[in-house]
PQR file with spaces between the fields and no chain letter, atoms N, CA, C, O and H, PARSE charges and radii, in Angstrom:
ATOM       1  N    VAL     1     143.674  132.259   95.697 -0.4000 1.5000
ATOM       2  CA   VAL     1     142.523  131.579   96.268 -0.0000 2.0000
ATOM       3  C    VAL     1     142.497  130.158   95.714  0.5500 1.7000
ATOM       4  O    VAL     1     142.617  129.933   94.509 -0.5500 1.4000
ATOM       5  N    GLN     2     142.340  129.227   96.617 -0.4000 1.5000
ATOM       6  CA   GLN     2     142.273  127.820   96.252 -0.0000 2.0000
ATOM       7  C    GLN     2     140.807  127.380   96.195  0.5500 1.7000
ATOM       8  O    GLN     2     139.945  128.036   96.781 -0.5500 1.4000
ATOM       9  H    GLN     2     142.243  129.410   97.595  0.4000 1.0000
ATOM      10  N    PRO     3     140.513  126.277   95.496 -0.5600 1.5000
ATOM      11  CA   PRO     3     139.114  125.839   95.356  0.2800 2.0000
ATOM      12  C    PRO     3     138.389  125.605   96.682  0.5500 1.7000
ATOM      13  O    PRO     3     137.173  125.785   96.748 -0.5500 1.4000
ATOM      14  N    HIS     4     139.097  125.213   97.729 -0.4000 1.5000
ATOM      15  CA   HIS     4     138.440  124.914   98.998 -0.0000 2.0000
ATOM      16  C    HIS     4     138.555  126.054  100.013  0.5500 1.7000
ATOM      17  O    HIS     4     138.150  125.898  101.165 -0.5500 1.4000
ATOM      18  H    HIS     4     140.085  125.067   97.675  0.4000 1.0000
ATOM      19  N    ASP     5     139.099  127.193   99.596 -0.4000 1.5000
ATOM      20  CA   ASP     5     139.209  128.342  100.484 -0.0000 2.0000
ATOM      21  C    ASP     5     137.837  128.990  100.676  0.5500 1.7000
ATOM      22  O    ASP     5     136.970  128.915   99.806 -0.5500 1.4000
ATOM      23  H    ASP     5     139.428  127.320   98.660  0.4000 1.0000
ATOM      24  N    PHE     6     137.666  129.618  101.816 -0.4000 1.5000
ATOM      25  CA   PHE     6     136.423  130.299  102.122 -0.0000 2.0000
ATOM      26  C    PHE     6     136.516  131.766  101.712  0.5500 1.7000
ATOM      27  O    PHE     6     137.584  132.374  101.788 -0.5500 1.4000
ATOM      28  H    PHE     6     138.370  129.679  102.523  0.4000 1.0000
ATOM      29  N    ILE     7     135.387  132.330  101.276 -0.4000 1.5000
ATOM      30  CA   ILE     7     135.354  133.738  100.894 -0.0000 2.0000
ATOM      31  C    ILE     7     135.581  134.602  102.130  0.5500 1.7000
ATOM      32  O    ILE     7     136.259  135.627  102.059 -0.5500 1.4000
ATOM      33  H    ILE     7     134.519  131.836  101.214  0.4000 1.0000
ATOM      34  N    PHE     8     135.018  134.188  103.255 -0.4000 1.5000
ATOM      35  CA   PHE     8     135.199  134.882  104.525 -0.0000 2.0000
ATOM      36  C    PHE     8     135.910  133.924  105.474  0.5500 1.7000
ATOM      37  O    PHE     8     135.265  133.226  106.256 -0.5500 1.4000
ATOM      38  H    PHE     8     134.467  133.356  103.312  0.4000 1.0000
ATOM      39  N    PRO     9     137.233  133.891  105.406 -0.5600 1.5000
ATOM      40  CA   PRO     9     137.975  132.931  106.227  0.2800 2.0000
ATOM      41  C    PRO     9     138.120  133.393  107.677  0.5500 1.7000
ATOM      42  O    PRO     9     137.912  134.559  108.013 -0.5500 1.4000
ATOM      43  N    ALA    10     138.481  132.434  108.511 -0.4000 1.5000
ATOM      44  CA   ALA    10     138.766  132.750  109.914 -0.0000 2.0000
ATOM      45  C    ALA    10     140.051  133.568  109.979  0.5500 1.7000
ATOM      46  O    ALA    10     140.924  133.456  109.118 -0.5500 1.4000
ATOM      47  H    ALA    10     138.649  131.487  108.239  0.4000 1.0000
ATOM      48  N    MET    11     140.144  134.396  111.027 -0.4000 1.5000
ATOM      49  CA   MET    11     141.343  135.193  111.243 -0.0000 2.0000
ATOM      50  C    MET    11     141.669  135.126  112.733  0.5500 1.7000
ATOM      51  O    MET    11     140.798  135.334  113.577 -0.5500 1.4000
ATOM      52  H    MET    11     139.435  134.487  111.726  0.4000 1.0000
ATOM      53  N    SER    12     142.901  134.840  113.040 -0.4000 1.5000
ATOM      54  CA   SER    12     143.302  134.765  114.441 -0.0000 2.0000
ATOM      55  C    SER    12     143.465  136.165  115.023  0.5500 1.7000
ATOM      56  O    SER    12     143.472  137.156  114.294 -0.5500 1.4000
ATOM      57  H    SER    12     143.609  134.670  112.354  0.4000 1.0000
ATOM      58  N    ALA    13     143.594  136.233  116.342 -0.4000 1.5000
ATOM      59  CA   ALA    13     143.696  137.520  117.037 -0.0000 2.0000
ATOM      60  C    ALA    13     144.899  138.333  116.582  0.5500 1.7000
ATOM      61  O    ALA    13     144.881  139.561  116.659 -0.5500 1.4000
ATOM      62  H    ALA    13     143.588  135.427  116.935  0.4000 1.0000
ATOM      63  N    ASN    14     145.943  137.663  116.109 -0.4000 1.5000
ATOM      64  CA   ASN    14     147.141  138.378  115.655 -0.0000 2.0000
ATOM      65  C    ASN    14     147.072  138.743  114.175  0.5500 1.7000
ATOM      66  O    ASN    14     148.061  139.204  113.605 -0.5500 1.4000
ATOM      67  H    ASN    14     145.958  136.665  116.045  0.4000 1.0000
ATOM      68  N    GLY    15     145.909  138.539  113.546 -0.4000 1.5000
ATOM      69  CA   GLY    15     145.712  138.966  112.168 -0.0000 2.0000
ATOM      70  C    GLY    15     146.071  137.955  111.105  0.5500 1.7000
ATOM      71  O    GLY    15     145.995  138.265  109.916 -0.5500 1.4000
ATOM      72  H    GLY    15     145.105  138.165  114.009  0.4000 1.0000
ATOM      73  N    ILE    16     146.460  136.759  111.492 -0.4000 1.5000
ATOM      74  CA   ILE    16     146.801  135.732  110.502 -0.0000 2.0000
ATOM      75  C    ILE    16     145.509  135.133  109.945  0.5500 1.7000
ATOM      76  O    ILE    16     144.642  134.683  110.694 -0.5500 1.4000
ATOM      77  H    ILE    16     146.522  136.507  112.458  0.4000 1.0000
ATOM      78  N    VAL    17     145.402  135.139  108.629 -0.4000 1.5000
ATOM      79  CA   VAL    17     144.227  134.607  107.940 -0.0000 2.0000
ATOM      80  C    VAL    17     144.399  133.109  107.745  0.5500 1.7000
ATOM      81  O    VAL    17     145.479  132.633  107.394 -0.5500 1.4000
ATOM      82  H    VAL    17     146.106  135.505  108.020  0.4000 1.0000
ATOM      83  N    HIS    18     143.309  132.370  107.982 -0.4000 1.5000
ATOM      84  CA   HIS    18     143.291  130.915  107.814 -0.0000 2.0000
ATOM      85  C    HIS    18     142.274  130.581  106.718  0.5500 1.7000
ATOM      86  O    HIS    18     141.113  130.302  107.018 -0.5500 1.4000
ATOM      87  H    HIS    18     142.433  132.757  108.267  0.4000 1.0000
ATOM      88  N    PRO    19     142.704  130.608  105.445 -0.5600 1.5000
ATOM      89  CA   PRO    19     141.762  130.474  104.335  0.2800 2.0000
ATOM      90  C    PRO    19     140.986  129.167  104.303  0.5500 1.7000
ATOM      91  O    PRO    19     139.911  129.110  103.707 -0.5500 1.4000
ATOM      92  N    GLY    20     141.503  128.121  104.928 -0.4000 1.5000
ATOM      93  CA   GLY    20     140.807  126.826  104.920 -0.0000 2.0000
ATOM      94  C    GLY    20     139.804  126.665  106.040  0.5500 1.7000
ATOM      95  O    GLY    20     139.165  125.618  106.148 -0.5500 1.4000
ATOM      96  H    GLY    20     142.376  128.168  105.413  0.4000 1.0000
ATOM      97  N    GLN    21     139.648  127.692  106.888 -0.4000 1.5000
ATOM      98  CA   GLN    21     138.701  127.626  108.000 -0.0000 2.0000
ATOM      99  C    GLN    21     137.653  128.714  107.837  0.5500 1.7000
ATOM     100  O    GLN    21     137.996  129.864  107.562 -0.5500 1.4000
ATOM     101  H    GLN    21     140.167  128.542  106.801  0.4000 1.0000
ATOM     102  N    PRO    22     136.387  128.371  108.001 -0.5600 1.5000
ATOM     103  CA   PRO    22     135.343  129.392  107.862  0.2800 2.0000
ATOM     104  C    PRO    22     135.330  130.319  109.069  0.5500 1.7000
ATOM     105  O    PRO    22     135.735  129.935  110.166 -0.5500 1.4000
ATOM     106  N    ILE    23     134.865  131.530  108.855 -0.4000 1.5000
ATOM     107  CA   ILE    23     134.683  132.469  109.949 -0.0000 2.0000
ATOM     108  C    ILE    23     133.580  131.921  110.853  0.5500 1.7000
ATOM     109  O    ILE    23     132.653  131.270  110.372 -0.5500 1.4000
ATOM     110  H    ILE    23     134.536  131.842  107.964  0.4000 1.0000
ATOM     111  N    SER    24     133.671  132.172  112.131 -0.4000 1.5000
ATOM     112  CA   SER    24     132.678  131.608  113.046 -0.0000 2.0000
ATOM     113  C    SER    24     131.383  132.408  113.034  0.5500 1.7000
ATOM     114  O    SER    24     131.372  133.600  112.726 -0.5500 1.4000
ATOM     115  H    SER    24     134.424  132.701  112.522  0.4000 1.0000
ATOM     116  N    HIS    25     130.310  131.737  113.370 -0.4000 1.5000
ATOM     117  CA   HIS    25     129.004  132.385  113.484 -0.0000 2.0000
ATOM     118  C    HIS    25     129.066  133.491  114.530  0.5500 1.7000
ATOM     119  O    HIS    25     128.502  134.567  114.331 -0.5500 1.4000
ATOM     120  H    HIS    25     130.320  130.769  113.621  0.4000 1.0000
ATOM     121  N    ASP    26     129.748  133.232  115.639 -0.4000 1.5000
ATOM     122  CA   ASP    26     129.848  134.233  116.707 -0.0000 2.0000
ATOM     123  C    ASP    26     130.540  135.508  116.241  0.5500 1.7000
ATOM     124  O    ASP    26     130.156  136.607  116.641 -0.5500 1.4000
ATOM     125  H    ASP    26     130.206  132.358  115.800  0.4000 1.0000
ATOM     126  N    THR    27     131.546  135.364  115.408 -0.4000 1.5000
ATOM     127  CA   THR    27     132.251  136.536  114.886 -0.0000 2.0000
ATOM     128  C    THR    27     131.334  137.355  113.988  0.5500 1.7000
ATOM     129  O    THR    27     131.277  138.579  114.102 -0.5500 1.4000
ATOM     130  H    THR    27     131.857  134.471  115.083  0.4000 1.0000
ATOM     131  N    VAL    28     130.620  136.678  113.098 -0.4000 1.5000
ATOM     132  CA   VAL    28     129.700  137.382  112.203 -0.0000 2.0000
ATOM     133  C    VAL    28     128.610  138.081  113.013  0.5500 1.7000
ATOM     134  O    VAL    28     128.254  139.224  112.727 -0.5500 1.4000
ATOM     135  H    VAL    28     130.667  135.683  113.005  0.4000 1.0000
ATOM     136  N    GLN    29     128.080  137.386  114.031 -0.4000 1.5000
ATOM     137  CA   GLN    29     127.038  137.997  114.858 -0.0000 2.0000
ATOM     138  C    GLN    29     127.578  139.216  115.596  0.5500 1.7000
ATOM     139  O    GLN    29     126.873  140.216  115.732 -0.5500 1.4000
ATOM     140  H    GLN    29     128.369  136.458  114.263  0.4000 1.0000
ATOM     141  N    LYS    30     128.811  139.147  116.072 -0.4000 1.5000
ATOM     142  CA   LYS    30     129.426  140.285  116.749 -0.0000 2.0000
ATOM     143  C    LYS    30     129.524  141.476  115.800  0.5500 1.7000
ATOM     144  O    LYS    30     129.247  142.606  116.201 -0.5500 1.4000
ATOM     145  H    LYS    30     129.384  138.335  115.961  0.4000 1.0000
ATOM     146  N    TRP    31     129.916  141.238  114.545 -0.4000 1.5000
ATOM     147  CA   TRP    31     130.012  142.314  113.555 -0.0000 2.0000
ATOM     148  C    TRP    31     128.639  142.930  113.273  0.5500 1.7000
ATOM     149  O    TRP    31     128.510  144.149  113.157 -0.5500 1.4000
ATOM     150  H    TRP    31     130.142  140.320  114.219  0.4000 1.0000
ATOM     151  N    ILE    32     127.625  142.082  113.167 -0.4000 1.5000
ATOM     152  CA   ILE    32     126.266  142.589  112.933 -0.0000 2.0000
ATOM     153  C    ILE    32     125.850  143.471  114.106  0.5500 1.7000
ATOM     154  O    ILE    32     125.325  144.566  113.907 -0.5500 1.4000
ATOM     155  H    ILE    32     127.730  141.092  113.262  0.4000 1.0000
ATOM     156  N    ASN    33     126.084  142.996  115.324 -0.4000 1.5000
ATOM     157  CA   ASN    33     125.715  143.767  116.515 -0.0000 2.0000
ATOM     158  C    ASN    33     126.446  145.110  116.555  0.5500 1.7000
ATOM     159  O    ASN    33     125.836  146.136  116.855 -0.5500 1.4000
ATOM     160  H    ASN    33     126.511  142.106  115.485  0.4000 1.0000
ATOM     161  N    GLN    34     127.737  145.109  116.257 -0.4000 1.5000
ATOM     162  CA   GLN    34     128.513  146.346  116.258 -0.0000 2.0000
ATOM     163  C    GLN    34     128.022  147.303  115.173  0.5500 1.7000
ATOM     164  O    GLN    34     127.939  148.511  115.396 -0.5500 1.4000
ATOM     165  H    GLN    34     128.232  144.275  116.013  0.4000 1.0000
ATOM     166  N    SER    35     127.703  146.768  114.014 -0.4000 1.5000
ATOM     167  CA   SER    35     127.250  147.613  112.900 -0.0000 2.0000
ATOM     168  C    SER    35     125.898  148.240  113.190  0.5500 1.7000
ATOM     169  O    SER    35     125.707  149.432  112.953 -0.5500 1.4000
ATOM     170  H    SER    35     127.770  145.787  113.832  0.4000 1.0000
ATOM     171  N    THR    36     124.957  147.456  113.700 -0.4000 1.5000
ATOM     172  CA   THR    36     123.635  148.011  113.984 -0.0000 2.0000
ATOM     173  C    THR    36     123.699  149.005  115.142  0.5500 1.7000
ATOM     174  O    THR    36     123.027  150.035  115.105 -0.5500 1.4000
ATOM     175  H    THR    36     125.112  146.487  113.893  0.4000 1.0000
ATOM     176  N    ALA    37     124.489  148.714  116.160 -0.4000 1.5000
ATOM     177  CA   ALA    37     124.633  149.650  117.285 -0.0000 2.0000
ATOM     178  C    ALA    37     125.272  150.951  116.807  0.5500 1.7000
ATOM     179  O    ALA    37     124.842  152.035  117.203 -0.5500 1.4000
ATOM     180  H    ALA    37     125.035  147.877  116.191  0.4000 1.0000
ATOM     181  N    GLY    38     126.281  150.852  115.970 -0.4000 1.5000
ATOM     182  CA   GLY    38     126.950  152.038  115.441 -0.0000 2.0000
ATOM     183  C    GLY    38     126.043  152.884  114.571  0.5500 1.7000
ATOM     184  O    GLY    38     126.216  154.098  114.469 -0.5500 1.4000
ATOM     185  H    GLY    38     126.631  149.972  115.648  0.4000 1.0000
ATOM     186  N    ALA    39     125.073  152.231  113.942 -0.4000 1.5000
ATOM     187  CA   ALA    39     124.124  152.952  113.100 -0.0000 2.0000
ATOM     188  C    ALA    39     122.925  153.464  113.899  0.5500 1.7000
ATOM     189  O    ALA    39     122.025  154.100  113.350 -0.5500 1.4000
ATOM     190  H    ALA    39     124.933  151.245  114.025  0.4000 1.0000
ATOM     191  N    GLY    40     122.927  153.176  115.209 -0.4000 1.5000
ATOM     192  CA   GLY    40     121.826  153.629  116.049 -0.0000 2.0000
ATOM     193  C    GLY    40     120.573  152.785  115.926  0.5500 1.7000
ATOM     194  O    GLY    40     119.491  153.227  116.313 -0.5500 1.4000
ATOM     195  H    GLY    40     123.658  152.660  115.655  0.4000 1.0000
ATOM     196  N    ILE    41     120.699  151.579  115.393 -0.4000 1.5000
ATOM     197  CA   ILE    41     119.562  150.674  115.243 -0.0000 2.0000
ATOM     198  C    ILE    41     119.454  149.846  116.519  0.5500 1.7000
ATOM     199  O    ILE    41     120.391  149.136  116.885 -0.5500 1.4000
ATOM     200  H    ILE    41     121.578  151.220  115.079  0.4000 1.0000
ATOM     201  N    LEU    42     118.320  149.937  117.189 -0.4000 1.5000
ATOM     202  CA   LEU    42     118.164  149.279  118.472 -0.0000 2.0000
ATOM     203  C    LEU    42     117.605  147.863  118.364  0.5500 1.7000
ATOM     204  O    LEU    42     117.678  147.100  119.328 -0.5500 1.4000
ATOM     205  H    LEU    42     117.559  150.514  116.891  0.4000 1.0000
ATOM     206  N    ASP    43     117.051  147.502  117.213 -0.4000 1.5000
ATOM     207  CA   ASP    43     116.499  146.157  117.033 -0.0000 2.0000
ATOM     208  C    ASP    43     117.611  145.122  116.980  0.5500 1.7000
ATOM     209  O    ASP    43     118.775  145.446  116.741 -0.5500 1.4000
ATOM     210  H    ASP    43     116.992  148.122  116.431  0.4000 1.0000
ATOM     211  N    ASN    44     117.230  143.870  117.209 -0.4000 1.5000
ATOM     212  CA   ASN    44     118.178  142.760  117.110 -0.0000 2.0000
ATOM     213  C    ASN    44     118.108  142.151  115.717  0.5500 1.7000
ATOM     214  O    ASN    44     117.026  141.873  115.200 -0.5500 1.4000
ATOM     215  H    ASN    44     116.285  143.607  117.404  0.4000 1.0000
ATOM     216  N    PHE    45     119.258  141.952  115.126 -0.4000 1.5000
ATOM     217  CA   PHE    45     119.356  141.302  113.829 -0.0000 2.0000
ATOM     218  C    PHE    45     120.282  140.106  113.967  0.5500 1.7000
ATOM     219  O    PHE    45     121.171  140.092  114.818 -0.5500 1.4000
ATOM     220  H    PHE    45     120.137  142.178  115.546  0.4000 1.0000
ATOM     221  N    SER    46     120.070  139.120  113.137 -0.4000 1.5000
ATOM     222  CA   SER    46     120.920  137.929  113.160 -0.0000 2.0000
ATOM     223  C    SER    46     121.229  137.513  111.732  0.5500 1.7000
ATOM     224  O    SER    46     120.688  138.076  110.780 -0.5500 1.4000
ATOM     225  H    SER    46     119.347  139.132  112.446  0.4000 1.0000
ATOM     226  N    THR    47     122.089  136.541  111.592 -0.4000 1.5000
ATOM     227  CA   THR    47     122.389  136.021  110.255 -0.0000 2.0000
ATOM     228  C    THR    47     121.122  135.453  109.624  0.5500 1.7000
ATOM     229  O    THR    47     120.996  135.444  108.399 -0.5500 1.4000
ATOM     230  H    THR    47     122.529  136.084  112.365  0.4000 1.0000
ATOM     231  N    HIS    48     120.188  134.983  110.438 -0.4000 1.5000
ATOM     232  CA   HIS    48     118.910  134.477  109.933 -0.0000 2.0000
ATOM     233  C    HIS    48     118.184  135.561  109.139  0.5500 1.7000
ATOM     234  O    HIS    48     117.621  135.287  108.079 -0.5500 1.4000
ATOM     235  H    HIS    48     120.290  134.991  111.432  0.4000 1.0000
ATOM     236  N    CYS    49     118.199  136.783  109.650 -0.4000 1.5000
ATOM     237  CA   CYS    49     117.526  137.903  108.974 -0.0000 2.0000
ATOM     238  C    CYS    49     118.062  138.087  107.555  0.5500 1.7000
ATOM     239  O    CYS    49     117.300  138.307  106.614 -0.5500 1.4000
ATOM     240  H    CYS    49     118.656  137.005  110.511  0.4000 1.0000
ATOM     241  N    PHE    50     119.366  137.996  107.419 -0.4000 1.5000
ATOM     242  CA   PHE    50     119.988  138.211  106.112 -0.0000 2.0000
ATOM     243  C    PHE    50     119.727  137.046  105.157  0.5500 1.7000
ATOM     244  O    PHE    50     119.478  137.262  103.971 -0.5500 1.4000
ATOM     245  H    PHE    50     119.986  137.817  108.183  0.4000 1.0000
ATOM     246  N    ARG    51     119.780  135.829  105.660 -0.4000 1.5000
ATOM     247  CA   ARG    51     119.518  134.666  104.799 -0.0000 2.0000
ATOM     248  C    ARG    51     118.080  134.676  104.308  0.5500 1.7000
ATOM     249  O    ARG    51     117.831  134.551  103.109 -0.5500 1.4000
ATOM     250  H    ARG    51     119.982  135.654  106.624  0.4000 1.0000
ATOM     251  N    ARG    52     117.133  134.824  105.226 -0.4000 1.5000
ATOM     252  CA   ARG    52     115.720  134.759  104.859 -0.0000 2.0000
ATOM     253  C    ARG    52     115.284  135.985  104.068  0.5500 1.7000
ATOM     254  O    ARG    52     114.541  135.874  103.092 -0.5500 1.4000
ATOM     255  H    ARG    52     117.336  134.925  106.200  0.4000 1.0000
ATOM     256  N    GLY    53     115.748  137.149  104.493 -0.4000 1.5000
ATOM     257  CA   GLY    53     115.380  138.365  103.767 -0.0000 2.0000
ATOM     258  C    GLY    53     115.895  138.357  102.343  0.5500 1.7000
ATOM     259  O    GLY    53     115.198  138.782  101.422 -0.5500 1.4000
ATOM     260  H    GLY    53     116.351  137.239  105.285  0.4000 1.0000
ATOM     261  N    GLY    54     117.112  137.875  102.160 -0.4000 1.5000
ATOM     262  CA   GLY    54     117.678  137.792  100.818 -0.0000 2.0000
ATOM     263  C    GLY    54     116.929  136.811   99.940  0.5500 1.7000
ATOM     264  O    GLY    54     116.674  137.078   98.765 -0.5500 1.4000
ATOM     265  H    GLY    54     117.678  137.529  102.908  0.4000 1.0000
ATOM     266  N    ALA    55     116.577  135.666  100.523 -0.4000 1.5000
ATOM     267  CA   ALA    55     115.835  134.658   99.755 -0.0000 2.0000
ATOM     268  C    ALA    55     114.461  135.194   99.363  0.5500 1.7000
ATOM     269  O    ALA    55     114.009  134.981   98.238 -0.5500 1.4000
ATOM     270  H    ALA    55     116.784  135.449  101.477  0.4000 1.0000
ATOM     271  N    GLN    56     113.793  135.890  100.290 -0.4000 1.5000
ATOM     272  CA   GLN    56     112.481  136.448   99.993 -0.0000 2.0000
ATOM     273  C    GLN    56     112.576  137.473   98.866  0.5500 1.7000
ATOM     274  O    GLN    56     111.734  137.497   97.969 -0.5500 1.4000
ATOM     275  H    GLN    56     114.160  136.063  101.204  0.4000 1.0000
ATOM     276  N    TYR    57     113.602  138.317   98.915 -0.4000 1.5000
ATOM     277  CA   TYR    57     113.775  139.305   97.850 -0.0000 2.0000
ATOM     278  C    TYR    57     113.925  138.612   96.502  0.5500 1.7000
ATOM     279  O    TYR    57     113.219  138.939   95.548 -0.5500 1.4000
ATOM     280  H    TYR    57     114.287  138.297   99.643  0.4000 1.0000
ATOM     281  N    TRP    58     114.849  137.651   96.426 -0.4000 1.5000
ATOM     282  CA   TRP    58     115.120  137.015   95.135 -0.0000 2.0000
ATOM     283  C    TRP    58     113.932  136.214   94.620  0.5500 1.7000
ATOM     284  O    TRP    58     113.791  136.038   93.410 -0.5500 1.4000
ATOM     285  H    TRP    58     115.423  137.386   97.201  0.4000 1.0000
ATOM     286  N    PHE    59     113.081  135.726   95.508 -0.4000 1.5000
ATOM     287  CA   PHE    59     111.906  134.956   95.089 -0.0000 2.0000
ATOM     288  C    PHE    59     110.758  135.866   94.676  0.5500 1.7000
ATOM     289  O    PHE    59     110.063  135.576   93.702 -0.5500 1.4000
ATOM     290  H    PHE    59     113.196  135.869   96.491  0.4000 1.0000
ATOM     291  N    MET    60     110.547  136.969   95.404 -0.4000 1.5000
ATOM     292  CA   MET    60     109.348  137.775   95.197 -0.0000 2.0000
ATOM     293  C    MET    60     109.570  139.118   94.507  0.5500 1.7000
ATOM     294  O    MET    60     108.712  139.565   93.746 -0.5500 1.4000
ATOM     295  H    MET    60     111.112  137.204   96.195  0.4000 1.0000
ATOM     296  N    PHE    61     110.691  139.760   94.757 -0.4000 1.5000
ATOM     297  CA   PHE    61     110.831  141.158   94.354 -0.0000 2.0000
ATOM     298  C    PHE    61     111.933  141.442   93.342  0.5500 1.7000
ATOM     299  O    PHE    61     112.015  142.556   92.824 -0.5500 1.4000
ATOM     300  H    PHE    61     111.388  139.397   95.376  0.4000 1.0000
ATOM     301  N    ALA    62     112.768  140.476   93.053 -0.4000 1.5000
ATOM     302  CA   ALA    62     113.836  140.696   92.079 -0.0000 2.0000
ATOM     303  C    ALA    62     113.215  140.943   90.704  0.5500 1.7000
ATOM     304  O    ALA    62     112.088  140.520   90.446 -0.5500 1.4000
ATOM     305  H    ALA    62     112.701  139.571   93.473  0.4000 1.0000
ATOM     306  N    PRO    63     113.941  141.618   89.832 -0.5600 1.5000
ATOM     307  CA   PRO    63     113.410  141.854   88.485  0.2800 2.0000
ATOM     308  C    PRO    63     113.050  140.541   87.791  0.5500 1.7000
ATOM     309  O    PRO    63     113.698  139.513   87.985 -0.5500 1.4000
ATOM     310  N    VAL    64     112.013  140.608   86.988 -0.4000 1.5000
ATOM     311  CA   VAL    64     111.585  139.429   86.232 -0.0000 2.0000
ATOM     312  C    VAL    64     112.765  138.929   85.411  0.5500 1.7000
ATOM     313  O    VAL    64     113.478  139.718   84.792 -0.5500 1.4000
ATOM     314  H    VAL    64     111.486  141.443   86.830  0.4000 1.0000
ATOM     315  N    GLY    65     112.965  137.637   85.408 -0.4000 1.5000
ATOM     316  CA   GLY    65     114.093  137.037   84.710 -0.0000 2.0000
ATOM     317  C    GLY    65     115.277  136.788   85.623  0.5500 1.7000
ATOM     318  O    GLY    65     116.181  136.024   85.283 -0.5500 1.4000
ATOM     319  H    GLY    65     112.386  136.996   85.911  0.4000 1.0000
ATOM     320  N    GLN    66     115.273  137.439   86.797 -0.4000 1.5000
ATOM     321  CA   GLN    66     116.343  137.235   87.767 -0.0000 2.0000
ATOM     322  C    GLN    66     115.832  136.562   89.044  0.5500 1.7000
ATOM     323  O    GLN    66     116.617  136.246   89.939 -0.5500 1.4000
ATOM     324  H    GLN    66     114.539  138.059   87.072  0.4000 1.0000
ATOM     325  N    ARG    67     114.527  136.345   89.125 -0.4000 1.5000
ATOM     326  CA   ARG    67     113.951  135.765   90.333 -0.0000 2.0000
ATOM     327  C    ARG    67     114.383  134.316   90.504  0.5500 1.7000
ATOM     328  O    ARG    67     114.616  133.594   89.535 -0.5500 1.4000
ATOM     329  H    ARG    67     113.889  136.601   88.398  0.4000 1.0000
ATOM     330  N    TRP    68     114.483  133.915   91.763 -0.4000 1.5000
ATOM     331  CA   TRP    68     114.848  132.539   92.089 -0.0000 2.0000
ATOM     332  C    TRP    68     113.621  131.648   92.028  0.5500 1.7000
ATOM     333  O    TRP    68     112.506  132.087   92.309 -0.5500 1.4000
ATOM     334  H    TRP    68     114.294  134.502   92.550  0.4000 1.0000
ATOM     335  N    THR    69     113.832  130.415   91.664 -0.4000 1.5000
ATOM     336  CA   THR    69     112.771  129.420   91.732 -0.0000 2.0000
ATOM     337  C    THR    69     112.594  129.004   93.188  0.5500 1.7000
ATOM     338  O    THR    69     113.465  129.254   94.022 -0.5500 1.4000
ATOM     339  H    THR    69     114.738  130.059   91.436  0.4000 1.0000
ATOM     340  N    LEU    70     111.472  128.373   93.488 -0.4000 1.5000
ATOM     341  CA   LEU    70     111.251  127.885   94.841 -0.0000 2.0000
ATOM     342  C    LEU    70     112.287  126.835   95.208  0.5500 1.7000
ATOM     343  O    LEU    70     112.690  126.735   96.367 -0.5500 1.4000
ATOM     344  H    LEU    70     110.765  128.170   92.811  0.4000 1.0000
ATOM     345  N    ALA    71     112.718  126.057   94.232 -0.4000 1.5000
ATOM     346  CA   ALA    71     113.772  125.052   94.482 -0.0000 2.0000
ATOM     347  C    ALA    71     115.069  125.729   94.928  0.5500 1.7000
ATOM     348  O    ALA    71     115.751  125.230   95.822 -0.5500 1.4000
ATOM     349  H    ALA    71     112.391  126.139   93.291  0.4000 1.0000
ATOM     350  N    LYS    72     115.408  126.849   94.319 -0.4000 1.5000
ATOM     351  CA   LYS    72     116.628  127.552   94.703 -0.0000 2.0000
ATOM     352  C    LYS    72     116.487  128.157   96.092  0.5500 1.7000
ATOM     353  O    LYS    72     117.442  128.142   96.868 -0.5500 1.4000
ATOM     354  H    LYS    72     114.854  127.255   93.592  0.4000 1.0000
ATOM     355  N    VAL    73     115.316  128.689   96.419 -0.4000 1.5000
ATOM     356  CA   VAL    73     115.081  129.227   97.754 -0.0000 2.0000
ATOM     357  C    VAL    73     115.226  128.129   98.786  0.5500 1.7000
ATOM     358  O    VAL    73     115.830  128.349   99.836 -0.5500 1.4000
ATOM     359  H    VAL    73     114.540  128.702   95.789  0.4000 1.0000
ATOM     360  N    ARG    74     114.687  126.953   98.511 -0.4000 1.5000
ATOM     361  CA   ARG    74     114.809  125.829   99.444 -0.0000 2.0000
ATOM     362  C    ARG    74     116.272  125.424   99.596  0.5500 1.7000
ATOM     363  O    ARG    74     116.707  125.081  100.695 -0.5500 1.4000
ATOM     364  H    ARG    74     114.196  126.775   97.658  0.4000 1.0000
ATOM     365  N    TRP    75     117.028  125.461   98.514 -0.4000 1.5000
ATOM     366  CA   TRP    75     118.455  125.145   98.574 -0.0000 2.0000
ATOM     367  C    TRP    75     119.176  126.158   99.456  0.5500 1.7000
ATOM     368  O    TRP    75     120.030  125.786  100.261 -0.5500 1.4000
ATOM     369  H    TRP    75     116.675  125.740   97.621  0.4000 1.0000
ATOM     370  N    TRP    76     118.834  127.444   99.307 -0.4000 1.5000
ATOM     371  CA   TRP    76     119.491  128.520  100.054 -0.0000 2.0000
ATOM     372  C    TRP    76     119.232  128.405  101.554  0.5500 1.7000
ATOM     373  O    TRP    76     120.138  128.611  102.361 -0.5500 1.4000
ATOM     374  H    TRP    76     118.140  127.746   98.653  0.4000 1.0000
ATOM     375  N    GLY    77     118.001  128.078  101.925 -0.4000 1.5000
ATOM     376  CA   GLY    77     117.627  128.124  103.340 -0.0000 2.0000
ATOM     377  C    GLY    77     117.657  126.805  104.002  0.5500 1.7000
ATOM     378  O    GLY    77     117.363  126.706  105.194 -0.5500 1.4000
ATOM     379  H    GLY    77     117.265  127.911  101.270  0.4000 1.0000
């Protein structure tokens, strides 16, 4: 892994990984849709749900000493 590589890199249709290119939003949304449908969840979820829900957890509900500051939440979102 190089310093500028992405944790979730783009992958071409033939399976070649492109570490210097980020995965597309459309691909992530497709995975979310497939996962929720496979789990029988009929509601719509988006990457927004995960970003905001995670930030809310870390700000309000994480164990004391591990909670995020409001500045960090603003940075995240």
